[in-house]
Phi, psi and omega in degrees: 000330178301324179294323179297314181296321179298316178298321182297321182293335184279354178115147181251139182300131178272175183302326182275359177099354179267205178248147178282129179250017178288154176290126186235130179296144178253022185309311188278321181294335181267357180292138180241007179202167177300319181300317180292325180294312182289323177291333177296322177299315180297318180297320181293326176293313181297329180279356179079013181266352185220121178297141182304322182292323177291320179300318179297320178295322179295318180293318178296319178303314181300310185295320180291322178295317179301312181300320181293316181295322179290337175297334184289339182078009180293125180297340179262020185303315183299317179294320179298314180299311184297313184291315181292319181287330177299314180291317181299312181295324178297316180292323178296316179297318180301320181287329176296319182285323182219081189301138175273136180248127182275135173278165179308320171246116180251123177265135184310134178276115183248347179205155000291344175249135184269093180293331178297310181291330174302311180296319179298312183292331181285317184275331185310311182290356177272347183264126174275092185294338177293336182240036179236152186213153173240131179264134178055052185302328182300333180292336177291328173292322177299317179297317179299321179296319179296321178295320179297331180276003179090007180278156172262147179226134176244133176254112176271117192226158165282167185226126186246316186217169173296338182272003183310311181302319180291320180297313179302312182295322182290326179285345182243353191297329182282327185254331183226061183298332180297317177294314183304319187266341186249357179299134179256126183256132171279112191242141176285166186290340185293325182281354177247008178236334180285120184299337179277345183255332187305316181301328178286322180293329182296342180266009181239154173279123187229142161255115189269123180226165173261126181292145175302329183294337182242012184300324185246022176303317174238098189310321183290348179261357185301318181294319177299319181295319179297317179295322178296321179294324177296319178298320180293321177297322177295320177297319179299315180299318179296319179297314184294332179295335180279347179075173178059033180252139178242119187239133175254131178218142176254100184293353177287339181085009180177185183281152174295150177229152179290149175298128184297339181265309185269338184079002180283144177259133175216157177303134177291145181304146179276146177267121185295330180291324177294317178297315183291324176300318180292320178300316181294322177297319179295314184291332182267003185286336183090350177250150176303143182229152182221144183233121184242143173274132184234136178244143182225131176232109180202018187298334181298330185291319181204071186296146177284169173303152184297335178233156178295129181251143178281323187284145173280141177111044180291160176288142178253106173266128188232141179218157172270122186199161174288157180221160181221148179219135180213144177232145179245164179306150182299150178244115182285140180279144176290141182290341176288150187239021180290160179299322180296318180295320178300316181293320180296318180295317179299318180293327178295317177297313183296319179299317179296316179299317181295318179298316179294319180300318181294326176293316177298321180295320178295321181291317187269303182281326180276358177060024179275343179059219182297339180293347179284353180304149177237181180299328183256353183225101181264118181272148176207172175235081189296349178278349179273000000 
């Protein structure tokens, strides 16, 4: 973390790729205790540099993160909380003062400040690796080989939390760092507009789109959002033409939510038009393409609100918990293009994701561990 702070002191990359030369408060980086950190939030509000609603979110973020890290039983929990939150709050304040604007294709900012490692270091202590698992780990090596050969790969996945990119990268960083660092995420506008989320998004490779679920939240902006999505699709097409691209997309159009009656979490249904749009982009790229179903279980770490919210600025509930990631063999698309065939293909992907998800759920929530493995889904802990 000392390296992160050192990088932060050297200047943070601005939207245009240079360095910000604005006067920046050192309130949080110089804090040496919880009291100084929290009083720093109050001072920034009083100085007019921080809106009260953002300040309230930052304080809640701090307290929830602290509680989660202390759940881990790590003897260095207090130091971890202070160092990680000092950098996080500093980056949030910096973006409030001089907002970063995301392009349709955003490449992770790694210097002069490494936003990718900031996100990794922040989320890592929230994962209980003793109770975390990866399904069919050998397939990630297969995917890496295809990327080396110039092929494109798409991972059709469920989506659980704002921390999904970090969770995926953390479960693969020791064995598959190329995937962890080069994966491109199709991301909704909320993670690139919420000031508490933006610093984490800046460290990921993103194709920025507006989710169908929020397309008409503000009716007069719907046309602008549609045009922005068209620009993003064009950027995606250009990227895929170069080959060797790995793309993660959640065809549900948003995060999974618990069943309102049972409280059970399951992958949200996939939208066949989203799947087919991605398939067409892959097929028209000129490079060989492959499509794999991917399952992710990590909602306990940072669950979304129980219902879809229109307003930016949701509450962040945070916990220390096990997480799971699984991939199944690629599913080739049928050459026929009828609506029925599109739906059948989408359901095949969704069925595979659901099956993998249930195995991860048995391993983590059912406490079965590696014994939850099945004939088609072999669980392991590749970091051991």
